[in-house]
C-alpha positions, 0 to 999 in steps of 0.5 A, a space after each residue: 942361561 936365562 937368569 931373568 926367568 929364575 928371578 921371577 920364579 923365586 919372587 914371592 910377590 905377585 902383582 897383576 892388573 884386572 878390572 872388577 869390584 874392589 874388595 875394599 870399596 866395592 866399586 868396579 875399577 882397574 884392580 891390583 891383585 895383591 897376594 899377601 901370605 898366599 891370600 889374593 886380595 883385589 884392591 883398586 889403586 885408590 884403596 891400595 894407597 890408603 
């Protein structure tokens, strides 16, 4: 029994860290890939907080 895998599969929120141009400010920074309603957006940590 591996309940942790099942929990991840059921989680609708996905967060990953990549590096590239921010969709908000356009600067090359470490980005957070955030999925809102199945639409991926890439925001750097500064823009995520704003």
